[in-house]
MDTraj code that builds the backbone (N, CA, C; nanometers):
import mdtraj as md
import numpy as np

residues = "UNK UNK UNK UNK UNK UNK UNK UNK UNK UNK UNK UNK UNK UNK UNK UNK UNK UNK UNK UNK UNK UNK UNK UNK UNK UNK UNK UNK UNK UNK UNK UNK UNK UNK UNK UNK UNK UNK UNK UNK UNK UNK UNK UNK UNK UNK UNK UNK UNK UNK UNK UNK UNK UNK UNK UNK UNK UNK UNK UNK UNK UNK UNK UNK UNK UNK UNK UNK UNK UNK UNK UNK UNK UNK UNK UNK UNK UNK UNK UNK UNK UNK UNK UNK UNK UNK UNK UNK UNK UNK UNK UNK UNK UNK UNK UNK UNK UNK UNK UNK UNK UNK UNK UNK UNK UNK UNK UNK UNK UNK UNK UNK UNK UNK UNK UNK UNK UNK UNK UNK UNK UNK UNK UNK UNK UNK UNK UNK UNK UNK UNK UNK UNK UNK UNK UNK UNK UNK UNK UNK UNK UNK UNK UNK UNK UNK UNK UNK UNK UNK UNK UNK UNK UNK UNK UNK UNK UNK UNK UNK UNK UNK UNK UNK UNK UNK UNK UNK UNK UNK UNK UNK UNK UNK UNK UNK UNK UNK UNK UNK UNK UNK UNK UNK UNK UNK UNK UNK UNK UNK UNK UNK UNK UNK UNK UNK UNK UNK UNK UNK UNK UNK UNK UNK UNK UNK".split()
xyz = np.array([
    [0.0830, -0.1209, 0.0000],
    [0.0000, 0.0000, 0.0000],
    [0.0866, 0.1261, 0.0000],
    [0.1915, 0.1274, 0.0853],
    [0.2783, 0.2448, 0.0924],
    [0.3505, 0.2661, -0.0392],
    [0.4001, 0.1572, -0.1001],
    [0.4701, 0.1697, -0.2275],
    [0.3767, 0.2190, -0.3362],
    [0.2503, 0.1755, -0.3348],
    [0.1521, 0.2211, -0.4323],
    [0.1288, 0.3712, -0.4184],
    [0.1250, 0.4191, -0.2953],
    [0.1063, 0.5626, -0.2722],
    [0.2253, 0.6420, -0.3262],
    [0.3432, 0.5847, -0.3185],
    [0.4615, 0.6547, -0.3691],
    [0.4482, 0.6850, -0.5165],
    [0.3867, 0.5955, -0.5918],
    [0.3683, 0.6177, -0.7341],
    [0.2542, 0.7119, -0.7663],
    [0.1636, 0.7338, -0.6715],
    [0.0462, 0.8172, -0.6962],
    [0.0589, 0.9587, -0.6400],
    [0.1330, 0.9727, -0.5306],
    [0.1392, 1.1006, -0.4619],
    [0.2512, 1.1888, -0.5164],
    [0.2323, 1.3182, -0.5107],
    [0.3425, 1.4115, -0.5337],
    [0.4560, 1.3788, -0.4372],
    [0.5809, 1.3940, -0.4799],
    [0.6922, 1.3633, -0.3880],
    [0.6817, 1.4377, -0.2554],
    [0.6428, 1.5643, -0.2591],
    [0.6323, 1.6426, -0.1357],
    [0.5252, 1.5858, -0.0431],
    [0.4145, 1.5410, -0.1008],
    [0.3077, 1.4824, -0.0198],
    [0.3493, 1.3462, 0.0348],
    [0.4197, 1.2689, -0.0464],
    [0.4605, 1.1353, -0.0033],
    [0.5598, 1.1419, 0.1131],
    [0.6522, 1.2365, 0.1073],
    [0.7481, 1.2535, 0.2174],
    [0.6740, 1.2786, 0.3483],
    [0.5744, 1.3632, 0.3446],
    [0.4994, 1.3946, 0.4673],
    [0.4114, 1.2776, 0.5107],
    [0.3573, 1.2034, 0.4126],
    [0.2794, 1.0848, 0.4475],
    [0.3669, 0.9839, 0.5209],
    [0.4874, 0.9603, 0.4712],
    [0.5774, 0.8655, 0.5361],
    [0.6151, 0.9140, 0.6759],
    [0.6339, 1.0431, 0.6919],
    [0.6671, 1.0986, 0.8234],
    [0.5524, 1.0733, 0.9218],
    [0.4299, 1.0990, 0.8780],
    [0.3148, 1.0781, 0.9650],
    [0.2954, 0.9294, 0.9954],
    [0.3171, 0.8447, 0.8936],
    [0.3035, 0.7010, 0.9141],
    [0.4046, 0.6511, 1.0163],
    [0.5283, 0.6970, 1.0042],
    [0.6300, 0.6566, 1.1005],
    [0.5939, 0.6977, 1.2425],
    [0.5418, 0.8200, 1.2581],
    [0.5004, 0.8661, 1.3902],
    [0.3876, 0.7818, 1.4463],
    [0.2907, 0.7458, 1.3611],
    [0.1778, 0.6644, 1.4065],
    [0.2233, 0.5246, 1.4463],
    [0.3158, 0.4667, 1.3711],
    [0.3654, 0.3327, 1.4036],
    [0.4431, 0.3340, 1.5351],
    [0.5212, 0.4397, 1.5571],
    [0.5941, 0.4495, 1.6849],
    [0.4969, 0.4653, 1.8011],
    [0.3925, 0.5449, 1.7793],
    [0.2911, 0.5636, 1.8825],
    [0.2235, 0.4303, 1.9143],
    [0.1850, 0.3551, 1.8080],
    [0.1200, 0.2263, 1.8281],
    [0.2104, 0.1273, 1.8991],
    [0.3384, 0.1259, 1.8614],
    [0.4317, 0.0333, 1.9249],
    [0.4469, 0.0635, 2.0739],
    [0.4509, 0.1918, 2.1093],
    [0.4615, 0.2277, 2.2514],
    [0.3401, 0.1790, 2.3286],
    [0.2206, 0.1970, 2.2663],
    [0.0994, 0.1557, 2.3371],
    [0.0885, 0.0049, 2.3456],
    [0.1259, -0.0664, 2.2420],
    [0.1244, -0.2130, 2.2492],
    [0.2196, -0.2619, 2.3586],
    [0.3368, -0.2002, 2.3664],
    [0.4309, -0.2370, 2.4715],
    [0.3760, -0.2064, 2.6093],
    [0.3138, -0.0876, 2.6222],
    [0.2556, -0.0500, 2.7505],
    [0.1424, -0.1441, 2.7893],
    [0.0601, -0.1812, 2.6900],
    [-0.0503, -0.2719, 2.7181],
    [0.0011, -0.4074, 2.7657],
    [0.1068, -0.4562, 2.7032],
    [0.1647, -0.5825, 2.7480],
    [0.2124, -0.5747, 2.8917],
    [0.2788, -0.4620, 2.9264],
    [0.3258, -0.4448, 3.0640],
    [0.2093, -0.4356, 3.1613],
    [0.1026, -0.3662, 3.1211],
    [-0.0147, -0.3520, 3.2068],
    [-0.0820, -0.4863, 3.2300],
    [-0.0940, -0.5655, 3.1249],
    [-0.1561, -0.6976, 3.1396],
    [-0.0729, -0.7866, 3.2314],
    [0.0591, -0.7796, 3.2166],
    [0.1453, -0.8578, 3.3047],
    [0.1286, -0.8132, 3.4498],
    [0.1201, -0.6811, 3.4706],
    [0.0994, -0.6295, 3.6055],
    [-0.0349, -0.6737, 3.6609],
    [-0.1375, -0.6733, 3.5752],
    [-0.2710, -0.7134, 3.6196],
    [-0.2717, -0.8588, 3.6637],
    [-0.2078, -0.9449, 3.5873],
    [-0.2002, -1.0871, 3.6238],
    [-0.1286, -1.1038, 3.7577],
    [-0.0285, -1.0204, 3.7809],
    [0.0454, -1.0264, 3.9072],
    [-0.0378, -0.9778, 4.0251],
    [-0.1232, -0.8741, 4.0010],
    [-0.1979, -0.8122, 4.1106],
    [-0.3280, -0.8833, 4.1445],
    [-0.3905, -0.9468, 4.0473],
    [-0.5240, -1.0030, 4.0692],
    [-0.5322, -1.0974, 4.1892],
    [-0.4349, -1.1851, 4.2125],
    [-0.4494, -1.2767, 4.3271],
    [-0.4256, -1.2121, 4.4630],
    [-0.3943, -1.0827, 4.4672],
    [-0.3482, -1.0220, 4.5917],
    [-0.4561, -0.9464, 4.6684],
    [-0.5815, -0.9579, 4.6317],
    [-0.6876, -0.8970, 4.7114],
    [-0.7690, -0.7957, 4.6347],
    [-0.8772, -0.7490, 4.6997],
    [-0.9760, -0.6639, 4.6338],
    [-0.9181, -0.5320, 4.5857],
    [-0.8336, -0.4693, 4.6679],
    [-0.7776, -0.3389, 4.6285],
    [-0.6959, -0.3534, 4.5006],
    [-0.6177, -0.4577, 4.4935],
    [-0.5338, -0.4777, 4.3760],
    [-0.6156, -0.5164, 4.2535],
    [-0.7324, -0.5772, 4.2754],
    [-0.8224, -0.6053, 4.1633],
    [-0.8662, -0.4757, 4.0965],
    [-0.9009, -0.3761, 4.1796],
    [-0.9414, -0.2455, 4.1248],
    [-0.8257, -0.1790, 4.0506],
    [-0.7070, -0.1873, 4.1089],
    [-0.5908, -0.1280, 4.0423],
    [-0.5673, -0.1963, 3.9081],
    [-0.5784, -0.3286, 3.9074],
    [-0.5593, -0.4028, 3.7827],
    [-0.6638, -0.3654, 3.6789],
    [-0.7891, -0.3483, 3.7245],
    [-0.8973, -0.3130, 3.6322],
    [-0.8742, -0.1753, 3.5706],
    [-0.8328, -0.0793, 3.6539],
    [-0.8108, 0.0577, 3.6047],
    [-0.6940, 0.0616, 3.5063],
    [-0.5843, -0.0031, 3.5420],
    [-0.4692, -0.0008, 3.4518],
    [-0.5005, -0.0722, 3.3210],
    [-0.5787, -0.1788, 3.3282],
    [-0.6170, -0.2497, 3.2054],
    [-0.7043, -0.1611, 3.1164],
    [-0.7966, -0.0846, 3.1788],
    [-0.8840, 0.0051, 3.1026],
    [-0.8025, 0.1138, 3.0332],
    [-0.7034, 0.1689, 3.1044],
    [-0.6172, 0.2713, 3.0447],
    [-0.5409, 0.2141, 2.9259],
    [-0.4877, 0.0944, 2.9434],
    [-0.4151, 0.0311, 2.8343],
    [-0.5032, 0.0028, 2.7150],
    [-0.6270, -0.0445, 2.7394],
    [-0.7198, -0.0733, 2.6305],
    [-0.7572, 0.0542, 2.5561],
    [-0.7765, 0.1639, 2.6304],
    [-0.8091, 0.2919, 2.5669],
    [-0.6952, 0.3362, 2.4750],
    [-0.5731, 0.3246, 2.5229],
    [-0.4591, 0.3615, 2.4396],
    [-0.4505, 0.2767, 2.3145],
    [-0.4818, 0.1491, 2.3274],
    [-0.4797, 0.0608, 2.2109],
    [-0.5823, 0.1042, 2.1075],
    [-0.7021, 0.1408, 2.1529],
    [-0.8069, 0.1871, 2.0615],
    [-0.7631, 0.3147, 1.9903],
    [-0.7026, 0.4079, 2.0656],
    [-0.6531, 0.5323, 2.0046],
    [-0.5499, 0.5023, 1.8970],
    [-0.4585, 0.4105, 1.9261],
    [-0.3550, 0.3759, 1.8289],
    [-0.4150, 0.3148, 1.7032],
    [-0.5154, 0.2285, 1.7196],
    [-0.5794, 0.1657, 1.6043],
    [-0.6491, 0.2698, 1.5177],
    [-0.7241, 0.3625, 1.5811],
    [-0.7932, 0.4663, 1.5044],
    [-0.6943, 0.5567, 1.4325],
    [-0.5785, 0.5827, 1.4956],
    [-0.4772, 0.6663, 1.4308],
    [-0.4263, 0.5992, 1.3035],
    [-0.4038, 0.4690, 1.3097],
    [-0.3565, 0.3964, 1.1915],
    [-0.4646, 0.3897, 1.0842],
    [-0.5916, 0.3783, 1.1253],
    [-0.7017, 0.3780, 1.0279],
    [-0.7084, 0.5120, 0.9557],
    [-0.6928, 0.6234, 1.0304],
    [-0.6934, 0.7565, 0.9692],
    [-0.5899, 0.7668, 0.8579],
    [-0.4739, 0.7054, 0.8779],
    [-0.3667, 0.7144, 0.7788],
    [-0.4020, 0.6455, 0.6481],
    [-0.5080, 0.5641, 0.6497],
    [-0.5519, 0.5008, 0.5260],
    [-0.6301, 0.5934, 0.4358],
    [-0.6689, 0.7125, 0.4878],
    [-0.7536, 0.8037, 0.4108],
    [-0.7032, 0.9478, 0.4234],
    [-0.5802, 0.9736, 0.3777],
    [-0.5274, 1.1095, 0.3862],
    [-0.5850, 1.1992, 0.2771],
    [-0.5665, 1.3291, 0.2940],
    [-0.6156, 1.4265, 0.1970],
    [-0.5147, 1.5396, 0.1832],
    [-0.5264, 1.6145, 0.0760],
    [-0.4555, 1.7413, 0.0628],
    [-0.5557, 1.8517, 0.0923],
    [-0.5434, 1.9120, 0.2073],
    [-0.6395, 2.0123, 0.2533],
    [-0.5923, 2.1526, 0.2149],
    [-0.6787, 2.2333, 0.1532],
    [-0.6419, 2.3724, 0.1250],
    [-0.6279, 2.4514, 0.2546],
    [-0.5319, 2.5413, 0.2586],
    [-0.5001, 2.6160, 0.3801],
    [-0.4705, 2.7594, 0.3389],
    [-0.5373, 2.8544, 0.4025],
    [-0.5267, 2.9951, 0.3642],
    [-0.4788, 3.0791, 0.4825],
    [-0.4076, 3.1860, 0.4522],
    [-0.3521, 3.2706, 0.5583],
    [-0.4590, 3.3560, 0.6251],
    [-0.5693, 3.3823, 0.5572],
    [-0.6846, 3.4518, 0.6152],
    [-0.8106, 3.3773, 0.5710],
    [-0.9217, 3.3949, 0.6410],
    [-1.0423, 3.3188, 0.6061],
    [-1.0892, 3.3432, 0.4633],
    [-1.1277, 3.2339, 0.3973],
    [-1.1850, 3.2373, 0.2629],
    [-1.3165, 3.1604, 0.2687],
    [-1.4254, 3.2134, 0.2136],
    [-1.5549, 3.1434, 0.2212],
    [-1.5448, 2.9988, 0.1719],
    [-1.6127, 2.9087, 0.2430],
    [-1.6108, 2.7668, 0.2098],
    [-1.5299, 2.6885, 0.3115],
    [-1.5238, 2.5579, 0.2945],
    [-1.4471, 2.4723, 0.3845],
    [-1.3783, 2.3625, 0.3047],
    [-1.2528, 2.3364, 0.3396],
    [-1.1767, 2.2334, 0.2703],
    [-1.1622, 2.1044, 0.3483],
    [-1.2363, 2.0891, 0.4587],
    [-1.2194, 1.9712, 0.5427],
    [-1.2641, 1.8427, 0.4750],
    [-1.3570, 1.8514, 0.3815],
    [-1.4148, 1.7305, 0.3220],
    [-1.3676, 1.7054, 0.1791],
    [-1.2668, 1.7775, 0.1343],
    [-1.2176, 1.7578, -0.0024],
    [-1.0681, 1.7260, 0.0021],
    [-1.0112, 1.6949, -0.1132],
    [-0.8676, 1.6751, -0.1228],
    [-0.8223, 1.5310, -0.1248],
    [-0.9148, 1.4352, -0.1107],
    [-0.8772, 1.2938, -0.1131],
    [-0.8352, 1.2514, -0.2544],
    [-0.9171, 1.2859, -0.3528],
    [-0.8839, 1.2520, -0.4916],
    [-0.7674, 1.3370, -0.5421],
    [-0.7600, 1.4588, -0.4956],
    [-0.6484, 1.5451, -0.5350],
    [-0.5159, 1.4812, -0.4946],
    [-0.5095, 1.4301, -0.3715],
    [-0.3879, 1.3634, -0.3260],
    [-0.3639, 1.2345, -0.4036],
    [-0.4683, 1.1566, -0.4215],
    [-0.4539, 1.0265, -0.4872],
    [-0.3970, 1.0389, -0.6281],
    [-0.4318, 1.1481, -0.6975],
    [-0.3873, 1.1665, -0.8364],
    [-0.2851, 1.2791, -0.8503],
    [-0.2240, 1.3191, -0.7389],
    [-0.1369, 1.4372, -0.7425],
    [-0.0126, 1.4157, -0.8278],
    [0.0427, 1.2944, -0.8319],
    [0.1608, 1.2714, -0.9166],
    [0.1246, 1.2900, -1.0644],
    [0.0107, 1.2368, -1.1064],
    [-0.0339, 1.2533, -1.2448],
    [-0.0602, 1.4009, -1.2744],
    [-0.1234, 1.4714, -1.1833],
    [-0.1522, 1.6132, -1.2042],
    [-0.0230, 1.6949, -1.2092],
    [0.0754, 1.6555, -1.1293],
    [0.2063, 1.7210, -1.1362],
    [0.2663, 1.7093, -1.2763],
    [0.2589, 1.5886, -1.3316],
    [0.3147, 1.5666, -1.4651],
    [0.2435, 1.6520, -1.5701],
    [0.1119, 1.6616, -1.5586],
    [0.0346, 1.7418, -1.6539],
    [0.0708, 1.8895, -1.6411],
    [0.0831, 1.9368, -1.5171],
    [0.1167, 2.0783, -1.4958],
    [0.2540, 2.1108, -1.5539],
    [0.3501, 2.0243, -1.5295],
    [0.4851, 2.0484, -1.5817],
    [0.4865, 2.0482, -1.7343],
    [0.3996, 1.9691, -1.7940],
    [0.3969, 1.9584, -1.9404],
    [0.3587, 2.0902, -2.0068],
    [0.2866, 2.1757, -1.9350],
    [0.2477, 2.3050, -1.9943],
    [0.3109, 2.4225, -1.9194],
    [0.4168, 2.3936, -1.8429],
    [0.4949, 2.4999, -1.7804],
    [0.4323, 2.5622, -1.6573],
    [0.3447, 2.4892, -1.5886],
    [0.2827, 2.5404, -1.4670],
    [0.3494, 2.4812, -1.3438],
    [0.3322, 2.5471, -1.2305],
    [0.3825, 2.4912, -1.1047],
    [0.3087, 2.3615, -1.0722],
    [0.3809, 2.2657, -1.0160],
    [0.3204, 2.1385, -0.9799],
    [0.2302, 2.1536, -0.8568],
    [0.1312, 2.0659, -0.8441],
    [0.0478, 2.0609, -0.7235],
    [0.1364, 2.0436, -0.6005],
    [0.2334, 1.9521, -0.6118],
    [0.3201, 1.9232, -0.4979],
    [0.3994, 2.0421, -0.4491],
    [0.4268, 2.1376, -0.5362],
    [0.5069, 2.2526, -0.4951],
    [0.4345, 2.3418, -0.3962],
    [0.3036, 2.3225, -0.3816],
    [0.2259, 2.4015, -0.2858],
    [0.2076, 2.3296, -0.1528],
    [0.2565, 2.2059, -0.1425],
    [0.2405, 2.1294, -0.0181],
    [0.3372, 2.1823, 0.0868],
    [0.2850, 2.2031, 0.2072],
    [0.3633, 2.2618, 0.3159],
    [0.3632, 2.1703, 0.4374],
    [0.4610, 2.1917, 0.5263],
    [0.4541, 2.1287, 0.6572],
    [0.3351, 2.1865, 0.7336],
    [0.2831, 2.1082, 0.8253],
    [0.1640, 2.1450, 0.9022],
    [0.2074, 2.2150, 1.0308],
    [0.1632, 2.3397, 1.0482],
    [0.2067, 2.4171, 1.1641],
    [0.1640, 2.3551, 1.2960],
    [0.0552, 2.2780, 1.2984],
    [0.0073, 2.2183, 1.4229],
    [0.0656, 2.0790, 1.4445],
    [0.0535, 1.9914, 1.3464],
    [0.0925, 1.8522, 1.3655],
    [0.2406, 1.8263, 1.3390],
    [0.3030, 1.9038, 1.2504],
    [0.4464, 1.8886, 1.2274],
    [0.5286, 1.9764, 1.3206],
    [0.4657, 2.0793, 1.3759],
    [0.5350, 2.1663, 1.4700],
    [0.6081, 2.2817, 1.4052],
    [0.6006, 2.2954, 1.2732],
    [0.6610, 2.4091, 1.2032],
    [0.5859, 2.4299, 1.0727],
    [0.6089, 2.5441, 1.0108],
    [0.5295, 2.5801, 0.8938],
    [0.4201, 2.6765, 0.9366],
    [0.3289, 2.7093, 0.8469],
    [0.3249, 2.6676, 0.7073],
    [0.4157, 2.7538, 0.6190],
    [0.4419, 2.7042, 0.5004],
    [0.5109, 2.7811, 0.3975],
    [0.4052, 2.8328, 0.3010],
    [0.3835, 2.9628, 0.3020],
    [0.2759, 3.0209, 0.2200],
    [0.3237, 3.0428, 0.0769],
    [0.2277, 3.0360, -0.0148],
    [0.2544, 3.0561, -0.1572],
    [0.1525, 3.1548, -0.2141],
    [0.1856, 3.2057, -0.3308],
    [0.0966, 3.2986, -0.3982],
    [-0.0313, 3.2276, -0.4420],
    [-0.1447, 3.2809, -0.4009],
    [-0.2722, 3.2234, -0.4453],
    [-0.2892, 3.2384, -0.5960],
    [-0.2327, 3.3448, -0.6524],
    [-0.2438, 3.3658, -0.7976],
    [-0.1696, 3.2556, -0.8736],
    [-0.0519, 3.2159, -0.8250],
    [0.0218, 3.1080, -0.8909],
    [-0.0516, 2.9754, -0.8784],
    [-0.1087, 2.9509, -0.7616],
    [-0.1860, 2.8277, -0.7437],
    [-0.3085, 2.8279, -0.8343],
    [-0.3751, 2.9417, -0.8448],
    [-0.4923, 2.9529, -0.9310],
    [-0.4551, 2.9236, -1.0760],
    [-0.3395, 2.9733, -1.1207],
    [-0.2952, 2.9460, -1.2587],
    [-0.2794, 2.7965, -1.2812],
    [-0.2273, 2.7243, -1.1821],
    [-0.2106, 2.5792, -1.1946],
    [-0.3451, 2.5095, -1.2057],
    [-0.4373, 2.5404, -1.1155],
    [-0.5656, 2.4705, -1.1147],
    [-0.6511, 2.5066, -1.2355],
    [-0.6509, 2.6332, -1.2743],
    [-0.7256, 2.6719, -1.3934],
    [-0.6642, 2.6091, -1.5187],
    [-0.5321, 2.6084, -1.5245],
    [-0.4655, 2.5509, -1.6418],
    [-0.4935, 2.4023, -1.6562],
    [-0.4898, 2.3285, -1.5467],
    [-0.5191, 2.1858, -1.5516],
    [-0.6624, 2.1604, -1.5983],
    [-0.7571, 2.2351, -1.5433],
    [-0.8977, 2.2156, -1.5806],
    [-0.9219, 2.2534, -1.7269],
    [-0.8494, 2.3529, -1.7751],
    [-0.8711, 2.3998, -1.9117],
    [-0.8071, 2.3081, -2.0155],
    [-0.6850, 2.2627, -1.9892],
    [-0.6086, 2.1920, -2.0912],
    [-0.6267, 2.0405, -2.0889],
    [-0.6681, 1.9847, -1.9756],
    [-0.6669, 1.8384, -1.9632],
    [-0.8015, 1.7828, -1.9166],
    [-0.9083, 1.8410, -1.9659],
    [-1.0420, 1.7998, -1.9221],
    [-1.0692, 1.6523, -1.9490],
    [-1.0066, 1.5956, -2.0526],
    [-1.0337, 1.4558, -2.0895],
    [-0.9427, 1.3562, -2.0176],
    [-0.8443, 1.4032, -1.9435],
    [-0.7511, 1.3124, -1.8769],
    [-0.8213, 1.2387, -1.7623],
    [-0.7948, 1.1076, -1.7514],
    [-0.8638, 1.0267, -1.6504],
    [-0.8311, 1.0720, -1.5082],
    [-0.7047, 1.1043, -1.4838],
    [-0.6670, 1.1501, -1.3504],
    [-0.7341, 1.2808, -1.3146],
    [-0.7394, 1.3721, -1.4109],
    [-0.8051, 1.4999, -1.3845],
    [-0.9550, 1.4805, -1.3629],
    [-1.0171, 1.3955, -1.4418],
    [-1.1602, 1.3710, -1.4238],
    [-1.1899, 1.3164, -1.2854],
    [-1.1043, 1.2277, -1.2357],
    [-1.1260, 1.1719, -1.1021],
    [-1.1156, 1.2783, -0.9937],
    [-1.0236, 1.3737, -1.0124],
    [-1.0008, 1.4769, -0.9118],
    [-1.0759, 1.6063, -0.9412],
    [-1.1588, 1.6089, -1.0447],
    [-1.2235, 1.7329, -1.0877],
    [-1.2981, 1.8058, -0.9755],
    [-1.3804, 1.7385, -0.8937],
    [-1.4496, 1.8140, -0.7881],
    [-1.3540, 1.8875, -0.6944],
    [-1.2424, 1.8246, -0.6597],
    [-1.1438, 1.8910, -0.5745],
    [-1.0788, 2.0082, -0.6468],
    [-1.0448, 1.9879, -0.7723],
    [-0.9816, 2.0947, -0.8500],
    [-1.0754, 2.2143, -0.8654],
    [-1.2013, 2.1890, -0.8919],
    [-1.2976, 2.2980, -0.9085],
    [-1.3206, 2.3714, -0.7772],
    [-1.3277, 2.2963, -0.6682],
    [-1.3423, 2.3595, -0.5361],
    [-1.2254, 2.4541, -0.5099],
    [-1.1050, 2.4060, -0.5349],
    [-0.9872, 2.4885, -0.5110],
    [-0.9807, 2.6072, -0.6061],
    [-1.0132, 2.5857, -0.7315],
    [-1.0138, 2.6966, -0.8275],
    [-1.1069, 2.8078, -0.7804],
    [-1.2275, 2.7723, -0.7390],
    [-1.3258, 2.8728, -0.6985],
    [-1.2815, 2.9482, -0.5735],
    [-1.2232, 2.8778, -0.4776],
    [-1.1806, 2.9454, -0.3553],
    [-1.0523, 3.0248, -0.3767],
    [-0.9670, 2.9777, -0.4670],
    [-0.8458, 3.0539, -0.4976],
    [-0.8795, 3.1853, -0.5674],
    [-0.9845, 3.1870, -0.6473],
    [-1.0278, 3.3135, -0.7077],
    [-1.0642, 3.4146, -0.5992],
    [-1.1325, 3.3673, -0.4968],
    [-1.1671, 3.4560, -0.3845],
    [-1.0415, 3.4978, -0.3085],
    [-0.9475, 3.4036, -0.2929],
    [-0.8237, 3.4338, -0.2210],
    [-0.7404, 3.5379, -0.2936],
    [-0.7339, 3.5285, -0.4260],
    [-0.6586, 3.6265, -0.5045],
    [-0.7183, 3.7653, -0.4866],
    [-0.8500, 3.7730, -0.4917],
    [-0.9182, 3.9026, -0.4738],
    [-0.8886, 3.9616, -0.3363],
    [-0.8826, 3.8737, -0.2346],
    [-0.8618, 3.9197, -0.0972],
    [-0.7147, 3.9368, -0.0613],
    [-0.6230, 3.8996, -0.1512],
    [-0.4808, 3.9093, -0.1213],
    [-0.4340, 3.8054, -0.0202],
    [-0.4997, 3.6895, -0.0180],
    [-0.4702, 3.5824, 0.0778],
    [-0.3663, 3.4866, 0.0208],
    [-0.2785, 3.4377, 0.1055],
    [-0.1801, 3.3380, 0.0640],
    [-0.2351, 3.1974, 0.0848],
    [-0.1652, 3.0984, 0.0266],
    [-0.2238, 2.9642, 0.0162],
    [-0.1155, 2.8571, 0.0262],
    [-0.1550, 2.7404, 0.0775],
    [-0.0731, 2.6204, 0.0652],
    [-0.1646, 2.4987, 0.0788],
    [-0.1085, 2.3821, 0.0633],
    [-0.1803, 2.2562, 0.0827],
    [-0.1152, 2.1814, 0.1978],
    [-0.1979, 2.1231, 0.2847],
    [-0.1486, 2.0418, 0.3951],
    [-0.1890, 1.8968, 0.3747],
    [-0.0964, 1.8050, 0.4005],
    [-0.1326, 1.6637, 0.4056],
    [-0.1993, 1.6393, 0.5401],
    [-0.3269, 1.6076, 0.5362],
    [-0.4033, 1.5868, 0.6602],
    [-0.4494, 1.4427, 0.6665],
    [-0.4238, 1.3777, 0.7792],
    [-0.4682, 1.2401, 0.7970],
    [-0.5370, 1.2208, 0.9318],
    [-0.5826, 1.3299, 0.9913],
    [-0.6623, 1.3254, 1.1136],
    [-0.8005, 1.3782, 1.0777],
    [-0.9045, 1.2967, 1.0976],
    [-1.0355, 1.3318, 1.0449],
    [-1.1311, 1.3894, 1.1483],
    [-1.0888, 1.3962, 1.2725],
    [-1.1677, 1.4651, 1.3748],
    [-1.1113, 1.6056, 1.3914],
    [-1.1965, 1.6993, 1.4253],
    [-1.1500, 1.8363, 1.4486],
    [-1.2390, 1.9013, 1.5528],
    [-1.1949, 2.0153, 1.6048],
    [-1.2736, 2.0899, 1.7024],
    [-1.2266, 2.2345, 1.7021],
    [-1.2958, 2.3167, 1.7794],
    [-1.2637, 2.4595, 1.7818],
    [-1.1237, 2.4850, 1.8381],
    [-1.0806, 2.4004, 1.9312],
    [-0.9477, 2.4193, 1.9896],
    [-0.8388, 2.4082, 1.8837],
    [-0.8526, 2.3102, 1.7914],
    [-0.7522, 2.2951, 1.6862],
    [-0.7381, 2.4241, 1.6073],
    [-0.8511, 2.4820, 1.5662],
    [-0.8451, 2.5988, 1.4794],
    [-0.8098, 2.7256, 1.5564],
    [-0.8244, 2.7207, 1.6880],
    [-0.7756, 2.8302, 1.7695],
    [-0.6240, 2.8322, 1.7803],
    [-0.5603, 2.7159, 1.7604],
    [-0.4139, 2.7063, 1.7694],
    [-0.3460, 2.7225, 1.6344],
    [-0.4186, 2.7073, 1.5272],
    [-0.3587, 2.7105, 1.3930],
    [-0.3281, 2.8529, 1.3476],
    [-0.2368, 2.8617, 1.2490],
    [-0.1997, 2.9899, 1.1904],
    [-0.2784, 3.0200, 1.0632],
    [-0.3588, 2.9239, 1.0174],
    [-0.4331, 2.9426, 0.8937],
    [-0.5743, 2.8896, 0.9047],
    [-0.6417, 2.8863, 0.7889],
    [-0.7841, 2.8511, 0.7835],
    [-0.8054, 2.7587, 0.6638],
    [-0.8961, 2.6608, 0.6801],
    [-0.9207, 2.5685, 0.5710],
    [-1.0458, 2.6092, 0.4919],
])
top = md.Topology()
chain = top.add_chain()
for i, resn in enumerate(residues, 1):
    res = top.add_residue(resn, chain, resSeq=i)
    for name in ("N", "CA", "C"):
        top.add_atom(name, md.element.get_by_symbol(name[0]), res)
traj = md.Trajectory(xyz[None], top)
């Protein structure tokens, strides 16, 4: 699966996907190890009386919760997206788009380069919240030229047709961003839950 993604994703997106995957695997390994230690402790404590039964039950519950979190984190990595990210608010929301854009980003990169446009991957940035640094902002006008050019010149291409809804969404919002003087980038996102706290900590808007 990972090797297949390497052939489909823009190099910039694939590098970040591998980074996130490695972090998730390390997180899962820590929790599996912790769960094993907790289970061993529980087996040791259970014969020692009622108080230790409660301690064993609580530690087992904590370990099981961590295991569930690790599993959900790995499941999230199966459905990453390229999320649009703007330096100031732009009408609309990018939380539910970008899956097909990422899946076909290598093909779209090739098409863009063929007509002298910036690649989709060149707009991919580190995530200021989850990577701990970034974002790297880009000109919305340059991004708009890429998305408009792809839609105009390659309407019959299979990869473009698959990603068309994402491309059109981005084209329309980039037009608004250009008018507002807003900067733009794309984030590789593989966490599908969100809340107000996340967006209160971020430097941009989706």
